[in-house]
C-alpha positions as CSV (number, residue, x, y, z in Angstrom):
1,M,46.9,175.6,93.1
2,S,48.9,177.3,95.8
3,E,52.5,178.4,95.0
4,Q,53.8,175.5,97.7
5,A,52.0,172.9,95.9
6,A,53.4,173.9,92.5
7,T,56.8,174.0,93.5
8,A,56.5,170.8,95.4
9,Q,55.6,168.8,92.3
10,P,58.9,168.9,90.2
11,R,60.8,168.0,93.7
12,D,58.6,165.1,93.8
13,E,59.0,164.1,89.9
14,T,62.8,164.4,90.7
15,V,62.7,162.0,93.8
16,K,61.3,159.7,91.5
17,G,63.7,159.9,88.7
18,I,66.2,159.4,91.3
19,L,64.9,156.5,92.8
20,F,64.4,154.9,89.1
21,L,67.5,155.6,88.4
22,L,68.6,153.9,91.6
23,V,66.7,150.8,91.2
24,A,68.4,151.1,87.6
25,I,72.1,150.9,88.4
26,A,71.6,148.1,91.1
27,I,70.0,145.8,88.5
28,F,73.0,146.9,85.7
29,S,75.1,146.0,89.0
30,I,74.1,142.1,88.2
31,Q,75.3,142.1,84.7
32,D,78.7,142.9,85.9
33,V,78.5,140.1,88.7
34,I,77.4,137.5,85.8
35,V,80.2,138.8,83.4
36,K,83.2,138.4,85.4
37,E,81.5,135.1,87.2
38,M,81.1,133.6,83.4
39,S,84.6,134.8,82.0
40,D,86.5,132.0,82.8
41,S,84.7,130.0,80.7
42,Y,83.3,131.3,77.8
43,P,84.8,134.5,75.0
44,V,83.3,137.9,75.4
45,L,82.0,137.6,71.8
46,E,79.7,134.7,72.7
47,F,78.3,136.5,76.0
48,V,77.5,139.7,73.8
49,F,76.2,137.4,70.6
50,V,73.6,135.9,73.2
51,R,73.1,138.8,75.3
52,T,71.7,141.0,72.6
53,A,70.2,138.3,70.9
54,A,68.0,137.5,74.2
55,S,67.3,141.5,73.8
56,L,66.6,141.9,70.5
57,L,62.6,141.3,70.8
58,P,62.5,143.5,73.6
59,V,64.4,146.5,72.0
60,V,61.9,145.9,68.7
61,L,59.0,146.0,71.0
62,L,60.4,149.0,72.4
63,V,60.7,150.7,69.0
64,W,57.1,149.9,68.2
65,L,55.6,151.6,70.7
66,E,57.8,154.6,71.3
67,T,57.4,155.2,67.0
68,R,53.7,154.2,67.4
69,G,53.5,151.2,64.8
70,K,56.0,152.7,62.0
71,G,58.6,151.0,63.0
72,F,63.0,151.8,62.4
73,K,63.4,155.3,60.2
74,T,66.6,157.2,60.2
75,E,68.1,159.2,57.0
76,R,71.8,158.6,58.6
77,P,72.3,154.8,58.8
78,W,76.0,155.0,58.3
79,L,76.3,157.2,61.1
80,H,74.5,154.4,63.1
81,T,76.4,152.0,61.7
82,I,79.5,153.9,63.2
83,R,78.0,154.6,66.4
84,G,76.9,150.8,66.9
85,L,81.0,149.9,66.3
86,I,82.0,152.0,68.4
87,M,79.7,151.2,71.3
88,V,80.5,147.6,70.5
89,L,84.7,148.5,71.5
90,A,83.4,150.6,74.5
91,Y,81.5,147.3,76.0
92,T,84.0,144.4,75.2
93,N,86.8,146.4,76.7
94,Y,84.1,147.0,79.5
95,Y,83.8,143.3,79.7
96,L,87.8,142.5,79.6
97,A,88.1,145.1,82.1
98,V,85.7,143.4,84.3
99,A,87.4,140.4,83.7
100,S,90.6,141.3,84.8
101,M,90.7,143.6,87.9
102,P,88.7,144.5,90.9
103,L,85.5,145.3,89.8
104,A,85.2,148.7,91.9
105,A,88.5,149.4,90.0
106,A,87.0,148.5,86.5
107,V,83.4,150.3,86.8
108,A,85.3,153.6,88.4
109,V,87.3,153.9,85.0
110,F,84.4,153.6,83.1
111,F,82.9,156.1,85.0
112,A,85.7,158.5,83.8
113,G,83.3,158.6,80.4
114,P,81.7,161.9,81.2
115,L,85.5,163.5,81.6
116,F,86.2,162.3,78.1
117,V,83.0,163.6,77.1
118,T,83.9,166.9,77.9
119,A,87.4,167.0,76.8
120,I,86.2,165.6,73.7
121,S,83.7,168.1,73.1
122,G,85.9,171.2,73.6
123,L,88.9,169.7,71.9
124,I,87.4,168.3,68.7
125,M,83.4,169.4,68.4
126,R,84.5,173.0,69.6
127,E,81.5,173.4,72.3
128,P,82.7,176.0,74.3
129,V,84.1,174.3,77.7
130,G,85.5,176.9,80.2
131,P,88.4,176.6,82.7
132,R,86.6,175.1,85.6
133,R,85.9,172.0,83.6
134,W,89.1,172.1,81.9
135,T,90.6,172.0,85.6
136,A,87.7,169.4,87.1
137,V,88.7,167.1,83.3
138,I,92.4,167.1,84.5
139,I,92.0,166.3,88.1
140,G,89.4,163.6,87.1
141,F,92.3,162.3,84.9
142,V,94.8,162.3,87.5
143,G,92.0,160.0,89.5
144,V,92.4,157.7,86.9
145,L,96.1,157.3,86.8
146,F,96.3,156.7,90.6
147,I,94.2,153.6,90.1
148,A,96.1,152.2,86.7
149,R,99.4,153.4,88.1
150,P,101.8,153.3,84.9
151,G,105.2,153.0,85.6
152,F,104.9,152.0,89.4
153,G,105.2,148.0,88.6
154,V,101.1,147.6,89.4
155,F,99.8,148.5,85.7
156,E,97.5,146.0,84.8
157,L,96.3,145.8,81.4
158,G,92.5,145.8,82.9
159,A,93.1,149.2,83.2
160,V,94.5,149.9,79.5
161,F,90.9,147.8,78.9
162,A,88.8,150.4,81.2
163,V,90.5,153.2,80.0
164,F,90.0,152.4,75.7
165,S,86.2,151.5,76.8
166,A,85.4,155.0,78.8
167,L,87.3,156.6,75.4
168,C,85.0,154.6,72.9
169,Y,81.7,155.4,75.0
170,A,82.7,159.3,75.2
171,I,82.9,159.5,71.2
172,G,80.1,157.1,71.4
173,M,78.1,160.0,73.1
174,V,79.3,162.8,71.1
175,I,77.5,160.7,68.2
176,T,74.3,160.3,70.0
177,R,74.5,164.1,70.7
178,Q,74.1,164.4,67.0
179,L,71.4,161.5,65.9
180,G,69.5,162.6,68.8
181,R,68.6,165.9,66.8
182,T,66.7,163.9,64.5
183,D,66.4,160.1,65.5
184,S,64.8,158.8,68.6
185,G,66.0,157.4,71.5
186,A,64.7,153.7,70.8
187,T,65.7,153.8,67.0
188,M,69.2,154.6,68.2
189,V,68.9,151.4,70.3
190,L,67.4,149.3,68.1
191,S,70.6,150.5,65.7
192,Q,73.0,149.4,68.2
193,T,71.4,146.3,68.9
194,L,71.7,145.2,65.3
195,V,75.3,145.8,65.3
196,Y,75.9,144.5,68.6
197,L,74.4,141.4,67.1
198,V,76.2,141.1,63.6
199,V,79.9,142.0,64.9
200,A,79.9,139.8,68.0
201,G,79.1,137.0,65.4
202,I,81.2,137.5,62.7
203,A,83.8,138.5,64.8
204,G,83.3,135.8,67.0
205,L,83.6,133.0,64.8
206,A,86.4,134.7,62.9
207,M,88.5,134.2,66.0
208,Q,87.4,130.8,67.0
209,D,90.7,129.3,65.7
210,I,93.0,131.4,67.2
211,A,95.2,129.6,70.1
212,V,95.4,131.5,73.5
213,D,97.8,130.5,76.5
214,Q,96.2,129.3,79.2
215,D,98.6,131.3,81.1
216,A,98.0,134.8,79.4
217,H,96.3,137.8,80.4
218,A,92.3,136.7,82.1
219,G,91.4,139.7,79.9
220,I,93.6,138.6,77.0
221,Q,91.9,134.6,77.7
222,F,88.4,136.2,77.6
223,L,88.6,137.8,74.2
224,L,90.3,135.2,72.5
225,R,88.6,132.1,73.7
226,G,87.0,130.1,71.6
227,W,83.5,129.8,71.8
228,V,81.7,126.4,73.1
229,M,78.2,125.4,73.7
230,P,76.6,126.9,77.1
231,S,74.7,124.9,79.9
232,W,71.4,125.6,79.7
233,E,72.0,127.4,82.9
234,D,74.5,129.6,81.5
235,I,72.4,130.3,78.5
236,G,69.7,131.6,80.8
237,L,72.6,133.8,82.5
238,M,73.3,135.6,79.3
239,A,69.7,135.7,78.1
240,L,68.9,137.5,81.6
241,C,71.9,139.9,81.0
242,G,69.8,140.8,77.8
243,L,66.8,141.0,80.4
244,I,68.7,143.4,83.0
245,A,70.0,145.6,79.8
246,T,66.5,146.4,78.6
247,V,64.8,146.9,81.8
248,G,68.4,149.1,83.0
249,F,67.6,151.0,80.0
250,Y,63.7,151.5,80.7
251,G,64.6,152.7,84.1
252,I,67.5,155.0,82.9
253,A,64.9,156.6,80.5
254,Q,63.0,156.6,83.3
255,A,64.5,158.7,85.8
256,Y,65.9,161.6,83.2
257,R,62.3,161.4,81.5
258,V,60.7,162.5,84.9
259,G,63.8,163.9,86.6
260,A,66.1,167.0,86.8
261,S,69.1,166.0,84.7
262,S,71.3,168.2,87.3
263,A,70.3,166.4,90.0
264,V,69.8,163.1,88.6
265,A,72.7,162.1,86.7
266,P,75.0,162.2,89.7
267,F,73.5,159.3,91.4
268,E,74.8,157.6,88.7
269,Y,77.8,156.7,90.7
270,S,75.9,154.7,93.0
271,G,77.0,152.2,90.2
272,I,80.8,152.1,92.0
273,L,79.6,151.8,95.5
274,W,77.5,148.8,93.8
275,G,81.1,147.5,92.6
276,T,82.7,147.4,95.7
277,F,79.8,145.5,97.4
278,W,79.8,142.9,95.0
279,G,83.5,142.9,94.5
280,F,84.0,142.0,98.5
281,A,81.0,140.2,98.6
282,I,81.9,137.8,96.4
283,W,85.7,137.9,95.3
284,S,86.4,139.3,98.8
285,E,88.5,142.3,96.6
286,V,89.4,145.5,98.8
287,P,90.2,148.4,97.3
288,D,93.8,149.6,98.2
289,L,94.3,153.2,99.1
290,W,95.4,154.3,95.8
291,T,92.3,153.0,94.1
292,I,90.3,154.5,96.8
293,V,91.9,158.1,96.4
294,G,91.4,157.4,92.6
295,I,87.7,156.6,93.1
296,V,87.5,159.8,95.3
297,I,88.7,161.9,92.4
298,I,87.0,160.9,89.6
299,V,83.5,160.5,91.1
300,A,84.0,164.6,92.2
301,S,85.2,165.3,89.0
302,G,82.8,163.6,87.2
303,I,79.9,164.8,89.1
304,Y,81.5,169.1,89.2
305,V,81.6,168.5,85.8
306,L,78.2,167.2,85.3
307,R,76.5,170.5,87.9
308,R,78.4,172.6,85.6
309,E,77.2,171.5,82.6
310,A,73.5,171.9,83.9
311,L,75.1,175.1,85.4
312,V,75.8,176.7,82.1
313,G,72.7,175.3,80.2
314,R,74.2,172.5,78.3
315,K,71.8,170.0,77.6
316,V,72.1,166.2,78.6
317,V,70.2,163.8,77.1
318,T,69.1,160.4,77.9
319,G,71.5,159.0,75.8
320,R,74.5,160.1,77.4
321,S,73.9,157.9,80.6
322,L,76.9,156.2,81.7
323,R,75.0,152.7,81.8
324,N,72.8,152.8,78.3
325,R,74.3,149.2,78.3
326,M,72.8,148.4,75.7
């Protein structure tokens, strides 16, 4: 094989990885639309329960195929449980943000997750984080403030949900790094799915009798509204989200398997473009100037952090994907 052909092959694989990722992110954006549309009618935990139940069988099949029939096996079940609980908080709060603020803004703040991961890695895990990445992290958090704008009369509770979601996600990804040393990705997905199912079912039923004011914040209503029997059409949409999550996870896994992480990862930010598109097309949401500036800052800082991590040789694992929505 010639030298030119040898160098072309990795480039072709990276392009394939980028395409896998772009398709997966586009598919995931449909889930955000369904969540936002249904947030006026159902509680978030009922949505999570039905969606997770629909994804359970595909996830079990995924584990079976990846482990070659050996099934679920781990030496750290409690760490799996803790990770699952944190991810429940991450995505429940993300859905609350999606329900209560412009979609593009909610997605953008969630994508501050890598900044939180870097901060946690440096402050708590004592991993080396140089001044350039710290500067990028600080600038990225300034971008979050541009969107949330606390103290300027427009601060939204939805922004609190989004920031807390990104923080919980980052903690979950740090734990994912630790688990990834001994456990497969499919095993982590299965344990996370089981925790979702149990927590959503128990917590949802426990909050069934809590009264919520009809004038309460949209996110609070989405959290505390009592469970209702959904129509078959809505059950289908919730179940579709489970399928979306499974297909999207597979696409992301393939993207990072065949492509170079440093080249593939920045394309996850295409999710913000989809959030902007769907927000305008369906709800006529137009980000204001401050939100646009915040989005640009977050994206630029996040991409810089990802590229710097690749440059200094830190491993970017598939489990760290911003859209590991299982």
